[in-house]
C-alpha positions as CSV (number, residue, x, y, z in Angstrom):
1,A,-48.6,33.0,62.9
2,P,-47.3,32.8,59.3
3,A,-43.2,33.1,59.3
4,A,-41.3,35.7,58.4
5,P,-40.4,36.4,54.8
6,A,-36.8,34.9,54.3
7,A,-34.3,38.1,53.6
8,P,-33.6,38.7,50.6
9,A,-30.0,36.8,49.3
10,A,-27.0,39.7,48.8
11,P,-26.3,40.5,45.2
12,A,-23.6,38.3,43.9
13,A,-20.8,40.4,43.4
14,P,-20.1,41.2,39.2
15,V,-17.5,39.7,37.5
16,T,-15.0,41.9,35.4
17,S,-13.3,40.6,32.8
18,A,-10.0,41.7,34.7
19,S,-10.8,40.0,38.0
20,Y,-11.8,36.6,35.7
21,L,-8.5,36.7,33.9
22,E,-6.9,37.1,37.2
23,S,-8.8,33.9,38.5
24,L,-7.4,31.6,35.9
25,A,-3.9,33.0,35.9
26,P,-1.2,30.5,38.0
27,P,-0.6,31.9,41.5
28,K,2.6,34.4,41.9
29,P,5.6,32.3,43.1
30,K,7.0,33.4,46.7
31,A,10.4,34.2,47.0
32,P,12.8,32.0,48.4
33,A,14.2,33.1,52.1
34,P,16.8,34.9,51.9
35,V,20.4,33.2,51.5
36,P,22.2,33.6,54.9
37,D,25.3,35.9,55.0
38,S,27.3,33.0,56.3
39,E,26.3,30.7,52.9
40,L,27.5,33.9,50.7
41,S,31.2,34.3,49.2
42,P,32.7,37.9,50.0
43,T,31.9,39.5,46.9
44,E,28.0,38.2,47.3
45,R,28.2,39.7,50.9
46,A,29.5,43.2,49.6
47,K,26.7,43.1,46.8
48,R,24.4,42.6,49.7
49,L,25.8,45.3,51.7
50,A,25.5,47.7,48.7
51,G,22.0,47.0,48.3
52,Y,20.7,47.1,51.7
53,K,22.7,50.4,52.2
54,A,21.4,52.3,49.0
55,V,18.0,51.0,50.1
56,D,18.1,52.7,53.8
57,D,19.5,55.3,52.9
58,H,17.2,56.8,50.2
59,V,14.2,55.3,50.5
60,R,11.5,56.2,52.6
61,S,7.9,55.7,52.5
62,G,5.6,57.1,49.8
63,M,8.0,56.9,47.0
64,V,8.1,55.9,43.5
65,V,11.1,53.7,43.0
66,G,13.2,52.3,39.9
67,L,14.5,48.9,40.6
68,G,17.7,48.0,38.8
69,T,18.2,44.9,37.3
70,G,21.4,42.8,38.1
71,S,23.4,40.7,40.8
72,T,23.7,43.8,43.0
73,A,20.7,45.4,42.3
74,Y,18.8,42.1,43.2
75,Y,19.6,42.8,46.8
76,A,18.4,46.3,46.5
77,V,15.0,44.5,45.8
78,E,15.6,41.7,48.4
79,R,15.9,44.7,51.1
80,V,12.7,46.7,49.7
81,G,10.6,43.9,50.1
82,Q,11.8,43.1,53.7
83,L,11.1,47.0,54.8
84,L,7.7,46.8,53.1
85,A,6.8,43.1,55.1
86,S,8.3,44.6,58.1
87,G,5.9,47.8,57.7
88,E,9.4,49.8,58.2
89,L,8.3,51.3,54.4
90,K,4.8,51.9,53.5
91,D,2.8,53.2,50.4
92,L,5.6,52.6,48.0
93,I,5.2,51.6,44.4
94,C,8.2,51.0,42.1
95,I,9.0,50.2,38.4
96,P,11.1,47.3,37.7
97,T,13.5,47.7,34.7
98,S,13.3,44.3,33.3
99,E,11.5,41.3,33.4
100,R,13.7,39.6,36.1
101,T,13.4,42.4,38.2
102,R,9.8,42.1,37.8
103,I,9.2,38.3,38.9
104,Q,11.5,39.2,41.5
105,A,9.5,42.0,43.0
106,E,6.1,40.3,42.4
107,S,7.0,37.6,44.8
108,L,8.0,39.6,47.6
109,G,5.1,41.4,47.3
110,I,6.4,45.1,46.1
111,P,3.5,46.9,44.4
112,L,4.6,47.7,40.6
113,C,3.9,50.2,37.9
114,T,5.4,51.3,34.7
115,L,6.7,54.9,33.7
116,N,2.9,55.0,32.0
117,E,1.2,55.3,35.4
118,R,4.2,56.8,37.2
119,S,6.7,59.3,35.8
120,D,7.8,61.1,38.8
121,V,10.2,58.8,39.7
122,D,11.5,60.1,43.3
123,V,14.9,57.4,43.2
124,A,16.4,54.8,41.1
125,I,18.7,52.2,42.2
126,D,20.7,50.0,40.3
127,G,24.3,48.3,39.3
128,A,26.8,49.3,36.5
129,D,29.4,46.9,35.1
130,A,32.1,49.2,35.6
131,V,33.0,52.7,37.1
132,D,36.1,54.9,36.1
133,P,37.4,57.3,38.5
134,K,35.6,60.3,37.0
135,L,32.5,58.0,37.6
136,G,31.6,57.0,34.4
137,L,29.7,54.0,34.2
138,V,29.1,51.1,31.5
139,K,25.9,49.1,32.0
140,G,23.5,47.3,30.3
141,G,26.0,43.7,30.9
142,G,22.6,42.1,31.9
143,G,20.7,43.0,28.8
144,A,18.2,45.5,30.2
145,L,19.8,48.7,28.7
146,L,16.9,50.7,27.3
147,R,14.3,50.2,30.0
148,E,17.0,51.0,33.2
149,K,17.8,54.3,31.5
150,M,14.4,54.9,30.8
151,V,13.9,54.1,34.4
152,E,16.9,56.4,35.7
153,A,16.2,59.2,33.4
154,A,13.3,59.4,34.8
155,A,14.3,59.6,38.5
156,R,15.5,62.7,40.4
157,N,18.2,60.9,41.9
158,F,20.0,57.8,40.7
159,V,22.2,55.6,43.0
160,C,24.8,53.2,41.6
161,I,25.5,50.2,44.1
162,V,28.9,48.7,43.4
163,D,31.4,46.1,44.5
164,D,34.8,47.2,44.5
165,G,35.5,44.7,41.7
166,K,33.5,46.8,39.7
167,L,36.1,49.7,40.3
168,C,38.2,50.5,37.0
169,S,40.9,52.9,35.9
170,G,39.4,53.8,33.0
171,L,36.0,52.3,30.5
172,G,36.8,49.8,28.0
173,P,39.3,46.8,29.0
174,S,37.6,45.6,32.1
175,F,34.1,45.3,30.5
176,P,32.7,45.7,26.5
177,L,30.4,47.9,26.0
178,P,27.0,46.5,25.6
179,V,24.7,48.9,22.9
180,E,21.1,47.6,22.6
181,I,19.8,47.5,19.4
182,T,16.2,46.5,17.1
183,P,16.3,43.3,15.6
184,F,15.3,45.2,12.0
185,C,18.6,45.0,9.9
186,H,20.7,44.4,12.8
187,L,23.8,43.5,11.0
188,H,23.5,46.8,9.2
189,T,23.7,48.6,12.5
190,L,26.8,46.5,13.9
191,R,28.5,47.6,10.9
192,T,27.3,51.5,11.4
193,V,28.8,51.1,15.1
194,A,31.8,49.4,14.1
195,A,32.5,52.2,11.6
196,L,32.4,55.2,14.5
197,S,35.3,57.2,15.2
198,E,34.8,56.9,18.5
199,V,34.8,53.5,18.9
200,A,37.9,52.9,16.3
201,G,40.3,50.1,17.0
202,C,37.3,48.2,18.7
203,E,35.3,45.5,17.4
204,A,31.6,45.5,17.6
205,V,30.6,41.8,17.9
206,L,27.1,40.5,18.2
207,R,25.8,39.3,21.6
208,T,24.5,35.6,21.3
209,G,22.6,33.3,23.6
210,D,21.4,34.0,27.1
211,V,21.0,38.1,27.3
212,S,22.1,38.6,30.8
213,T,25.4,37.6,30.4
214,N,28.1,39.2,28.0
215,K,29.9,36.1,27.4
216,G,28.3,34.8,24.4
217,A,27.3,31.1,22.8
218,G,30.0,31.3,20.0
219,P,28.8,32.4,16.3
220,D,26.5,29.8,15.4
221,A,23.9,30.6,18.4
222,P,21.0,32.7,18.2
223,P,21.3,36.2,18.7
224,A,20.5,37.6,22.2
225,V,17.0,38.9,22.8
226,T,16.2,41.3,25.0
227,D,12.9,42.1,27.2
228,N,12.1,44.7,24.0
229,G,12.4,41.7,21.4
């Protein structure tokens, strides 16, 4: 008897430009295992407790969540990744406020988007550099001021997480006030800010070196550049 004809081969999956580019991209780095509490300093343990509690108390499945930037917000992102991995949180989508936070979140498998895709942010969690008794804040010390303010302004709720070292009697002496500016005519902007009556007696200084620290690298170092250029 004649052999039955072979079944036709399944059509190959179409190759789209997105899938092709994705195949060329290097694999996303995996996050290192969390450092045990016993190996953290008392300050870092306090930051972790604050970050974890903020997520446990305010983040629920199905939410759109703004992820802050900085040493305390780092632990909130860490906690979101843990709860997604365990299945305790589901259908979450998050908006990072910096490239540093984006890289951390991607390493933890946290689904991400931007405000272009989702403007309806349920909650944003971020730290601060100083907090006065009236809950006035200094933010932006980590160099992510613009994106932090945009995401947090779009959020229905903003949860600010700090350790007690950030509490102060008044804003100003404990931490310089960051102002993110455009590179265009930056010296003109510096002079304009310095001339404001509201900051009389203060000195406007261009941050240099690493954008994530307010320490500066000296007047001969290049200006600090944010994620926005």
